[in-house]
C-alpha positions as CSV (number, residue, x, y, z in Angstrom):
1,M,0.0,0.0,0.0
2,E,2.9,2.3,0.7
3,Y,4.2,2.0,-2.8
4,F,0.9,2.7,-4.3
5,A,0.8,6.2,-2.8
6,V,4.3,7.0,-4.1
7,T,3.5,5.7,-7.5
8,L,0.2,7.6,-7.7
9,T,1.9,10.9,-6.6
10,F,4.7,10.4,-9.1
11,T,2.3,9.6,-11.9
12,I,0.1,12.7,-11.2
13,S,3.3,14.9,-11.1
14,I,4.4,13.6,-14.5
15,F,1.0,14.3,-16.1
16,V,0.9,17.8,-14.6
17,L,4.4,18.5,-15.9
18,G,3.4,17.3,-19.3
19,F,0.3,19.4,-19.5
20,A,2.2,22.5,-18.2
21,A,4.9,22.0,-20.8
22,F,2.3,21.6,-23.6
23,F,0.2,24.6,-22.8
24,G,3.3,26.7,-21.9
25,G,4.8,25.9,-25.3
26,L,1.6,26.9,-27.0
27,W,1.5,30.2,-25.0
28,M,5.2,30.8,-25.8
29,N,4.6,30.5,-29.5
30,R,1.8,33.1,-29.3
31,K,3.5,35.6,-26.9
32,G,7.2,35.0,-27.6
33,P,10.1,33.5,-25.7
34,R,11.0,36.6,-23.7
35,T,7.5,37.1,-22.2
36,A,7.3,33.4,-21.4
37,A,10.8,33.4,-19.7
38,L,10.1,36.5,-17.7
39,T,6.7,35.1,-16.5
40,D,8.2,31.8,-15.6
41,A,11.1,33.5,-13.7
42,R,8.6,35.6,-11.8
43,N,6.4,32.6,-10.9
44,V,9.4,30.5,-9.8
45,G,10.8,33.4,-7.8
46,A,7.4,33.9,-6.0
47,S,7.2,30.3,-4.8
């Protein structure tokens, strides 16, 4: 049972990372790499 919780957490994390990369890439193509990089840096710095 202990391994199930770890596996589920890791699987959810990988799916969220994949969706974030996909939608972030679409947004970067629309707004440009500089805007995406500055927004990402601000979001990482805020956490």
